[in-house]
DRENZALO-326208 format. One line per 4 residues: number of its first residue (from 1); their letters; for each residue x, y, z of N, C-alpha, C. Coordinates in Angstrom, 1 decimal. Layout:
NUM	A	X:Y:Z:X:Y:Z:X:Y:Z; ... $
//
This chain:
1	MRPS	4.5:12.2:-85.6:5.8:11.8:-85.0:6.2:10.5:-85.5; 7.5:10.4:-85.8:8.0:9.1:-86.4:8.1:8.1:-85.3; 8.0:6.8:-85.7:8.1:5.7:-84.7:9.3:5.7:-83.9; 10.4:6.1:-84.5:11.7:6.1:-83.7:11.6:7.2:-82.6 $
5	NRSA	10.9:8.3:-82.9:10.8:9.4:-81.9:9.9:8.9:-80.7; 8.8:8.2:-81.1:7.8:7.7:-80.1:8.5:6.7:-79.2; 9.3:5.8:-79.8:10.0:4.8:-79.0:11.0:5.5:-78.0; 11.7:6.5:-78.5:12.6:7.2:-77.6:11.9:7.9:-76.5 $
9	LLTT	10.8:8.5:-76.8:10.0:9.2:-75.8:9.5:8.3:-74.7; 9.0:7.1:-75.2:8.5:6.1:-74.2:9.6:5.6:-73.4; 10.8:5.3:-73.9:11.9:4.8:-73.2:12.3:5.8:-72.1; 12.3:7.1:-72.5:12.7:8.2:-71.5:11.7:8.3:-70.4 $
13	TLLV	10.4:8.1:-70.7:9.4:8.2:-69.7:9.5:7.1:-68.7; 9.8:5.9:-69.2:9.9:4.7:-68.4:11.1:4.9:-67.4; 12.2:5.5:-68.0:13.4:5.7:-67.2:13.2:6.7:-66.0; 12.5:7.7:-66.4:12.1:8.7:-65.3:11.3:8.1:-64.3 $
17	AAVL	10.3:7.3:-64.7:9.4:6.7:-63.7:10.2:5.7:-62.8; 11.1:5.0:-63.4:11.9:4.1:-62.6:12.8:4.8:-61.6; 13.3:6.0:-62.0:14.2:6.8:-61.1:13.3:7.3:-59.9; 12.1:7.8:-60.2:11.3:8.4:-59.2:10.8:7.3:-58.2 $
21	AAAV	10.5:6.1:-58.7:10.1:5.0:-57.9:11.2:4.6:-57.0; 12.5:4.5:-57.5:13.6:4.2:-56.7:13.9:5.2:-55.6; 13.6:6.4:-55.9:13.8:7.5:-54.9:12.7:7.4:-53.8; 11.5:7.1:-54.2:10.4:7.1:-53.2:10.3:5.9:-52.4 $
25	MPAA	10.6:4.7:-52.9:10.5:3.5:-52.2:11.4:3.4:-51.0; 12.6:3.8:-51.0:13.4:3.7:-49.8:12.9:4.6:-48.7; 12.4:5.8:-49.1:11.8:6.7:-48.1:10.6:6.0:-47.4; 9.8:5.4:-48.2:8.6:4.7:-47.7:9.0:3.6:-46.8 $
29	AASG	10.0:2.8:-47.2:10.4:1.7:-46.4:11.0:2.2:-45.0; 11.6:3.4:-45.1:12.3:3.9:-43.9:11.3:4.7:-43.0; 10.1:4.8:-43.4:9.1:5.6:-42.7:8.9:4.9:-41.3; 9.2:5.7:-40.2:9.1:5.1:-38.9:7.7:5.1:-38.3 $
33	HYEF	7.5:4.2:-37.3:6.3:4.2:-36.6:6.6:3.7:-35.1; 5.7:3.9:-34.2:5.9:3.6:-32.8:4.9:2.6:-32.3; 5.3:1.8:-31.4:4.4:0.8:-30.8:4.7:0.7:-29.3; 3.8:0.2:-28.5:4.0:-0.1:-27.1:4.9:-1.3:-26.9 $
37	TDDA	5.8:-1.1:-25.9:6.7:-2.3:-25.7:6.1:-3.4:-24.9; 4.9:-3.1:-24.3:4.1:-4.1:-23.6:2.7:-4.0:-24.0; 2.0:-5.2:-24.0:0.6:-5.2:-24.3:-0.3:-4.7:-23.1; 0.3:-4.9:-21.9:-0.5:-4.5:-20.7:0.5:-3.9:-19.7 $
41	YTAE	0.0:-2.8:-19.0:0.8:-2.2:-17.9:-0.1:-2.2:-16.7; 0.5:-2.6:-15.6:-0.2:-2.8:-14.3:0.4:-1.9:-13.2; -0.4:-1.3:-12.5:0.0:-0.4:-11.4:-1.1:-0.4:-10.3; -0.7:0.2:-9.2:-1.6:0.4:-8.1:-2.0:1.8:-8.0 $
45	QGEV	-3.2:2.1:-7.6:-3.7:3.5:-7.4:-2.6:4.3:-6.7; -2.3:5.5:-7.3:-1.4:6.4:-6.6:0.1:6.2:-7.1; 0.4:5.2:-7.8:1.7:4.9:-8.3:2.0:5.7:-9.6; 3.3:5.8:-10.0:3.6:6.4:-11.3:3.9:5.2:-12.3 $
49	VSIT	3.2:5.2:-13.4:3.3:4.2:-14.4:4.2:4.6:-15.5; 5.2:3.8:-15.8:6.1:4.0:-17.0:5.6:3.3:-18.2; 5.3:4.1:-19.2:4.8:3.5:-20.5:5.8:3.8:-21.6; 6.4:2.8:-22.1:7.5:2.9:-23.1:7.0:2.7:-24.5 $
53	LSGA	7.5:3.6:-25.4:7.2:3.4:-26.8:8.5:3.1:-27.6; 8.4:2.3:-28.5:9.6:1.9:-29.3:9.3:2.3:-30.8; 10.2:3.0:-31.4:9.9:3.5:-32.8:10.8:2.8:-33.8; 10.3:2.8:-35.1:11.1:2.4:-36.2:11.7:1.0:-36.0 $
57	SDAN	10.9:0.1:-35.4:11.4:-1.3:-35.2:11.6:-2.0:-36.5; 11.0:-1.5:-37.6:11.1:-2.2:-38.9:12.2:-1.6:-39.8; 12.9:-0.6:-39.3:13.9:0.1:-40.1:15.3:-0.3:-39.7; 16.2:-0.4:-40.6:17.6:-0.7:-40.3:18.3:0.5:-39.7 $
61	NTSA	18.0:1.7:-40.2:18.6:2.9:-39.7:17.6:3.7:-39.0; 17.6:3.7:-37.7:16.6:4.4:-36.9:16.5:5.9:-37.2; 17.7:6.6:-37.2:17.7:8.0:-37.4:17.1:8.4:-38.8; 17.4:7.6:-39.8:16.9:7.9:-41.1:15.4:7.6:-41.2 $
65	ALTG	14.9:6.7:-40.4:13.5:6.4:-40.5:12.7:7.4:-39.7; 13.3:8.1:-38.8:12.6:9.1:-38.0:12.8:10.6:-38.4; 13.1:10.7:-39.7:13.3:12.1:-40.3:12.0:12.8:-40.4; 12.1:14.1:-40.5:10.8:14.9:-40.7:10.0:14.8:-39.4 $
69	ENNT	8.7:14.5:-39.7:7.8:14.4:-38.6:7.5:12.9:-38.1; 8.3:12.0:-38.6:8.2:10.6:-38.3:8.5:10.3:-36.8; 9.0:11.3:-36.1:9.4:11.2:-34.7:8.2:11.6:-33.8; 7.0:11.9:-34.4:5.9:12.3:-33.6:4.7:11.3:-33.8 $
73	VPLR	4.1:11.0:-32.7:3.0:10.0:-32.7:1.9:10.4:-31.8; 0.6:10.4:-32.2:-0.5:10.7:-31.3:-0.8:9.5:-30.3; -1.2:9.9:-29.1:-1.5:8.9:-28.1:-2.8:9.2:-27.4; -3.6:8.2:-27.1:-4.8:8.4:-26.4:-4.9:7.5:-25.2 $
77	IGGE	-5.4:8.0:-24.1:-5.5:7.2:-22.9:-6.9:7.3:-22.4; -7.5:6.1:-22.1:-8.8:6.1:-21.5:-9.9:6.4:-22.5; -11.0:6.9:-22.0:-12.2:7.2:-22.9:-13.3:7.7:-22.0; -14.4:8.1:-22.7:-15.5:8.7:-22.1:-16.2:7.7:-21.2 $
81	DVNF	-16.1:6.4:-21.6:-16.8:5.3:-20.8:-16.2:5.1:-19.4; -14.9:5.6:-19.2:-14.3:5.4:-17.9:-14.1:6.8:-17.2; -14.7:7.8:-17.8:-14.7:9.2:-17.2:-13.3:9.8:-17.1; -12.4:9.3:-18.0:-11.0:9.8:-18.0:-10.5:9.6:-19.4 $
85	AVNA	-10.3:10.7:-20.1:-9.8:10.6:-21.5:-8.7:11.7:-21.7; -7.6:11.3:-22.3:-6.5:12.2:-22.5:-6.0:12.0:-24.0; -5.9:13.1:-24.7:-5.3:13.1:-26.0:-3.9:13.7:-25.9; -2.9:13.1:-26.5:-1.5:13.6:-26.4:-0.8:13.4:-27.7 $
89	TVVD	0.2:14.3:-27.8:1.2:14.2:-28.9:2.6:13.9:-28.4; 3.1:12.8:-28.7:4.4:12.4:-28.2:5.5:12.7:-29.2; 6.6:13.3:-28.8:7.7:13.7:-29.7:9.0:13.0:-29.2; 9.6:12.2:-30.1:10.9:11.6:-29.8:11.9:12.6:-30.2 $
93	EDRD	12.2:13.5:-29.3:13.1:14.7:-29.6:14.5:14.3:-30.1; 15.1:13.3:-29.4:16.4:12.9:-29.8:16.5:11.8:-30.9; 15.2:11.4:-31.4:15.1:10.5:-32.5:15.9:9.2:-32.3; 15.9:8.7:-31.0:16.6:7.4:-30.8:15.7:6.2:-30.9 $
97	GNVT	14.4:6.5:-31.2:13.4:5.4:-31.4:12.8:4.9:-30.1; 13.1:5.6:-29.0:12.5:5.2:-27.7:12.0:6.4:-26.9; 10.8:6.2:-26.4:10.2:7.3:-25.6:9.5:6.6:-24.4; 9.9:7.1:-23.2:9.3:6.6:-21.9:8.4:7.7:-21.3 $
101	LELN	7.1:7.4:-21.2:6.1:8.3:-20.6:5.9:7.9:-19.2; 5.6:8.9:-18.3:5.3:8.6:-16.9:4.0:9.2:-16.6; 3.1:8.3:-16.2:1.7:8.8:-15.8:1.6:8.7:-14.3; 1.4:9.8:-13.6:1.2:9.8:-12.2:-0.3:9.6:-11.9 $
105	TSTA	-0.6:8.4:-11.4:-2.0:8.1:-11.1:-2.6:8.7:-9.9; -1.7:9.3:-9.0:-2.2:9.9:-7.8:-2.8:11.3:-8.1; -2.4:11.9:-9.2:-3.0:13.2:-9.6:-3.7:13.2:-11.0; -3.6:12.1:-11.7:-4.2:12.0:-13.0:-5.7:12.3:-12.9 $
109	GQAN	-6.1:13.2:-13.9:-7.5:13.5:-13.9:-7.9:14.7:-13.0; -7.0:15.1:-12.1:-7.4:16.1:-11.1:-6.7:17.5:-11.4; -5.9:17.5:-12.4:-5.2:18.8:-12.7:-4.9:18.8:-14.2; -4.1:19.8:-14.6:-3.7:19.9:-16.0:-3.0:18.6:-16.5 $
113	ASSY	-3.4:18.1:-17.7:-2.8:16.8:-18.1:-1.3:16.8:-18.2; -0.7:18.0:-18.6:0.7:18.0:-18.8:1.5:17.9:-17.4; 0.7:18.0:-16.3:1.4:17.9:-15.0:1.5:16.5:-14.5; 0.6:15.6:-15.0:0.7:14.2:-14.6:1.1:13.3:-15.7 $
117	LTAA	1.2:13.7:-16.9:1.7:12.9:-18.0:2.9:13.6:-18.6; 4.1:13.0:-18.4:5.4:13.7:-18.8:6.2:12.6:-19.5; 7.3:13.2:-20.2:8.2:12.3:-20.9:9.5:12.4:-20.3; 10.2:11.2:-20.2:11.5:11.2:-19.5:12.6:11.6:-20.5 $
121	GNDS	13.7:12.1:-19.9:14.8:12.5:-20.7:14.6:13.7:-21.6; 15.1:13.7:-22.8:15.0:14.9:-23.7:13.7:14.9:-24.5; 12.9:13.8:-24.4:11.7:13.7:-25.2:10.6:14.6:-24.6; 9.5:14.7:-25.3:8.4:15.6:-24.8:7.1:15.1:-25.2 $
125	VNAT	6.0:15.6:-24.5:4.6:15.2:-24.7:3.8:16.4:-24.4; 2.8:16.6:-25.3:1.8:17.7:-25.1:0.5:17.0:-24.9; -0.1:17.1:-23.7:-1.3:16.3:-23.4:-2.5:17.3:-23.0; -3.7:16.8:-23.3:-4.9:17.6:-23.0:-6.0:16.6:-22.5 $
129	QTTE	-6.6:16.9:-21.4:-7.6:16.0:-20.8:-9.0:16.5:-21.4; -9.7:15.5:-22.0:-11.0:15.9:-22.6:-12.2:15.7:-21.8; -12.0:15.0:-20.6:-13.1:14.8:-19.7:-13.0:15.8:-18.5; -14.1:15.8:-17.7:-14.1:16.7:-16.6:-13.1:16.4:-15.6 $
133	TLPA	-12.7:17.4:-14.8:-11.7:17.1:-13.7:-12.3:16.2:-12.7; -11.5:15.3:-12.2:-12.0:14.3:-11.2:-11.8:14.8:-9.8; -12.7:14.4:-8.9:-12.6:14.9:-7.5:-11.6:14.1:-6.7; -11.2:12.9:-7.2:-10.3:12.1:-6.4:-9.5:11.2:-7.4 $
137	TLDA	-8.7:10.3:-6.8:-7.8:9.4:-7.5:-8.6:8.6:-8.6; -8.0:8.2:-9.6:-8.6:7.4:-10.7:-9.1:6.1:-10.0; -10.3:5.7:-10.5:-10.9:4.5:-10.0:-10.1:3.3:-10.5; -10.1:2.2:-9.7:-9.4:1.0:-10.1:-10.2:0.4:-11.4 $
141	GDYS	-9.4:-0.1:-12.3:-10.1:-0.7:-13.5:-9.1:-0.7:-14.7; -9.6:-0.9:-15.9:-8.8:-1.0:-17.1:-9.0:0.3:-17.9; -7.9:0.8:-18.4:-7.9:2.0:-19.2:-7.2:1.7:-20.5; -7.8:2.0:-21.7:-7.2:1.7:-23.0:-6.1:2.7:-23.3 $
145	LALG	-5.1:2.2:-24.0:-4.0:3.0:-24.6:-3.9:2.7:-26.1; -3.8:3.8:-26.8:-3.8:3.7:-28.3:-2.9:4.7:-28.9; -2.1:4.2:-30.0:-1.2:5.1:-30.7:-1.8:5.3:-32.1; -1.5:6.4:-32.7:-2.0:6.7:-34.1:-3.2:7.5:-34.1 $
149	PTNN	-3.7:7.7:-35.4:-5.0:8.5:-35.6:-6.1:7.9:-34.8; -7.1:8.8:-34.5:-8.3:8.3:-33.7:-9.0:7.2:-34.4; -9.2:7.2:-35.7:-10.0:6.2:-36.3:-9.1:5.1:-37.0; -7.8:5.2:-36.7:-6.9:4.2:-37.3:-5.7:3.9:-36.4 $
153	STDT	-5.9:3.3:-35.3:-4.9:3.1:-34.3:-3.8:2.1:-34.9; -2.5:2.5:-34.7:-1.5:1.6:-35.2:-1.0:0.6:-34.1; -1.3:0.8:-32.9:-1.0:-0.1:-31.8:-1.9:0.2:-30.6; -2.2:-0.8:-29.8:-3.0:-0.6:-28.6:-2.4:-1.4:-27.4 $
157	ATLS	-2.8:-1.0:-26.2:-2.4:-1.7:-25.0:-3.4:-1.4:-23.9; -3.2:-1.9:-22.7:-4.1:-1.7:-21.6:-3.4:-1.3:-20.4; -3.9:-0.3:-19.7:-3.4:0.0:-18.3:-4.4:-0.5:-17.3; -3.9:-1.4:-16.5:-4.8:-2.0:-15.4:-4.4:-1.4:-14.1 $
161	LQAA	-5.3:-0.6:-13.5:-5.1:0.1:-12.3:-5.8:-0.7:-11.2; -5.0:-1.2:-10.2:-5.5:-2.0:-9.1:-5.7:-1.1:-7.9; -6.7:-1.5:-7.1:-7.1:-0.7:-5.9:-5.9:-0.8:-4.9; -5.6:0.4:-4.3:-4.5:0.5:-3.3:-4.9:-0.3:-2.1 $
165	ETTT	-3.9:-1.1:-1.6:-4.1:-1.8:-0.4:-4.0:-0.9:0.8; -5.0:-1.2:1.7:-5.0:-0.4:3.0:-4.6:-1.3:4.1; -3.7:-0.8:4.9:-3.2:-1.6:6.1:-3.8:-1.1:7.3; -4.4:-2.0:8.1:-5.0:-1.6:9.4:-4.1:-2.0:10.5 $
169	EPAE	-3.8:-1.1:11.4:-2.9:-1.4:12.5:-3.7:-2.3:13.5; -3.1:-3.3:14.1:-3.8:-4.1:15.1:-4.1:-3.4:16.3; -5.3:-3.7:16.8:-5.8:-3.0:18.0:-4.9:-3.3:19.2; -4.6:-2.2:20.0:-3.8:-2.4:21.2:-4.4:-3.3:22.2 $
173	STET	-3.6:-4.2:22.7:-4.1:-5.2:23.6:-4.3:-4.5:25.0; -5.5:-4.8:25.6:-5.9:-4.3:26.9:-5.2:-5.0:28.0; -4.5:-4.3:28.9:-3.9:-4.9:30.0:-4.9:-5.6:30.9; -4.6:-6.8:31.3:-5.5:-7.6:32.1:-5.4:-7.1:33.6 $
177	TEST	-6.5:-6.8:34.1:-6.5:-6.3:35.5:-6.3:-7.5:36.5; -5.4:-7.3:37.4:-5.2:-8.4:38.3:-6.4:-8.7:39.2; -6.7:-10.0:39.3:-7.9:-10.4:40.0:-7.7:-10.1:41.5; -8.7:-9.7:42.2:-8.7:-9.4:43.6:-9.0:-10.7:44.4 $
181	DTET	-9.3:-11.8:43.7:-9.7:-13.0:44.4:-8.5:-13.5:45.3; -7.3:-13.4:44.8:-6.2:-13.8:45.6:-6.0:-13.0:46.9; -6.2:-11.7:46.7:-6.1:-10.8:47.9:-7.1:-11.2:48.9; -8.4:-11.4:48.4:-9.5:-11.7:49.3:-9.2:-13.0:50.1 $
185	TTTA	-8.7:-14.0:49.3:-8.4:-15.3:49.9:-7.3:-15.2:51.0; -6.2:-14.4:50.6:-5.1:-14.2:51.5:-5.6:-13.5:52.8; -6.5:-12.5:52.6:-7.0:-11.8:53.8:-7.8:-12.7:54.7; -8.5:-13.6:54.0:-9.3:-14.6:54.8:-8.4:-15.5:55.5 $
189	DETT	-7.3:-15.9:54.9:-6.4:-16.8:55.6:-5.7:-16.1:56.8; -5.4:-14.8:56.5:-4.8:-14.1:57.7:-5.7:-14.0:58.8; -7.0:-13.7:58.5:-8.0:-13.6:59.5:-8.2:-14.9:60.3; -8.2:-16.0:59.6:-8.3:-17.3:60.2:-7.2:-17.5:61.1 $
193	ETTT	-5.9:-17.2:60.6:-4.8:-17.4:61.4:-4.8:-16.6:62.7; -5.2:-15.3:62.6:-5.3:-14.4:63.7:-6.3:-15.0:64.7; -7.5:-15.4:64.2:-8.5:-16.0:65.1:-8.0:-17.2:65.9; -7.2:-18.0:65.1:-6.7:-19.3:65.7:-5.7:-18.9:66.8 $
197	NASA	-4.8:-17.9:66.5:-3.8:-17.5:67.5:-4.5:-16.9:68.8; -5.6:-16.2:68.5:-6.3:-15.6:69.7:-6.9:-16.7:70.5; -7.5:-17.7:69.9:-8.1:-18.8:70.6:-7.1:-19.6:71.4; -5.9:-19.8:70.8:-4.8:-20.5:71.5:-4.4:-19.7:72.7 $
201	SATT	-4.3:-18.4:72.6:-3.9:-17.6:73.8:-4.9:-17.7:74.9; -6.2:-17.6:74.5:-7.3:-17.7:75.5:-7.2:-19.1:76.2; -7.0:-20.1:75.4:-6.9:-21.4:76.0:-5.7:-21.5:77.0; -4.6:-20.9:76.6:-3.4:-21.0:77.5:-3.7:-20.3:78.8 $
205	ETTG	-4.3:-19.1:78.7:-4.6:-18.4:80.0:-5.5:-19.2:80.9; -6.5:-19.8:80.3:-7.5:-20.6:81.1:-6.8:-21.8:81.8; -6.0:-22.4:81.0:-5.2:-23.6:81.5:-4.3:-23.1:82.7; -3.7:-22.0:82.6:-2.8:-21.5:83.7:-3.6:-21.3:84.9 $
209	TSDT	-4.8:-20.8:84.8:-5.6:-20.5:86.0:-6.0:-21.8:86.7; -6.3:-22.9:86.0:-6.8:-24.2:86.6:-5.7:-25.0:87.2; -4.4:-24.6:86.9:-3.2:-25.4:87.5:-3.1:-25.3:89.0; -3.7:-24.3:89.7:-3.6:-24.1:91.1:-4.5:-25.1:91.9 $
213	GIPG	-5.2:-25.9:91.3:-6.1:-26.9:92.0:-7.5:-26.5:92.1; -8.3:-26.9:93.1:-9.7:-26.7:93.3:-9.8:-25.2:93.7; -10.7:-24.5:93.0:-10.9:-23.1:93.3:-11.3:-22.9:94.8; -10.6:-22.0:95.6:-10.9:-21.7:97.0:-10.3:-22.6:98.0 $
217	FSAV	-9.4:-23.5:97.5:-8.8:-24.5:98.4:-7.8:-23.7:99.3; -7.1:-22.7:98.9:-6.1:-22.0:99.7:-6.8:-21.3:100.9; -8.0:-20.7:100.6:-8.8:-20.1:101.7:-9.2:-21.0:102.8; -9.6:-22.3:102.4:-10.0:-23.3:103.4:-8.8:-23.7:104.3 $
221	LAVI	-7.6:-23.8:103.7:-6.4:-24.1:104.4:-6.1:-23.1:105.4; -6.3:-21.8:105.0:-6.0:-20.7:106.0:-7.0:-20.7:107.2; -8.3:-21.0:106.9:-9.3:-21.1:108.0:-8.9:-22.2:109.0; -8.5:-23.4:108.4:-8.2:-24.5:109.3:-6.9:-24.2:110.1 $
225	ALLA	-6.0:-23.5:109.6:-4.8:-23.1:110.3:-5.1:-22.2:111.4; -6.0:-21.2:111.2:-6.5:-20.3:112.3:-7.2:-21.1:113.4; -8.1:-22.0:113.0:-8.8:-22.8:114.0:-7.8:-23.6:114.8; -6.8:-24.1:114.2:-5.8:-25.0:115.0:-5.0:-24.1:116.0 $
229	AAFL	-4.7:-22.9:115.5:-3.9:-22.0:116.4:-4.8:-21.6:117.6; -6.1:-21.4:117.3:-7.0:-21.0:118.4:-7.1:-22.1:119.4; -7.2:-23.3:118.9:-7.4:-24.5:119.8:-6.2:-24.7:120.6; -5.1:-24.5:120.1:-3.8:-24.6:120.9:-3.8:-23.5:122.0 $
233	AVRR	-4.2:-22.4:121.6:-4.1:-21.3:122.6:-5.1:-21.5:123.8; -6.2:-22.1:123.5:-7.2:-22.4:124.5:-6.7:-23.5:125.4; -6.0:-24.4:125.0:-5.5:-25.5:125.8:-4.4:-25.0:126.7; -3.7:-24.0:126.3:-2.7:-23.5:127.2:-3.3:-22.7:128.3 $
//
């Protein structure tokens, strides 16, 4: 092959390589990814937790970045160490770059994973619980959240589940029983007053009897009067 032909072939090869590179690089730059909007999510046992994912934050054109299967991201919640582990696949169906997941902690772990982990709006999530079914509500504590492949997470966060507050109603106040001391005292006062009144009446009656003078004085006067009448009759 002549040198001119070799030079032309090399130039053509370089041009083709440049065209291919130009075609591939924009697609790579536009490749979308998702991340948690918060590093930590806090809720109380029994509440519904909203977990929001944001996609293609590094792309100028969100819809272009989320072409093909770029609108799908793996999600993992918890782990074997906390007796609660869920593997899920999140799909940004409308490709708007945002997905809000809702985790119902009142039933989480106790039923099919798709019943307590759902996606808001038009988006979707397919979830599977890999640990045994729980007999009760999730324990209070921290549960890890991770996006991306199992051995190569692209973003992580933490779900802190706090113990539910229990309210205790105050004990009903016992009605105070009225003391009978007052009644007893009053009765005693009434008894004393009655006794005093009775004594006063007795005293009054006794005093009325003694107002007539010396006992038997009226009888003596009658005898003297009879004797005087007899004496007068004898003299006549």
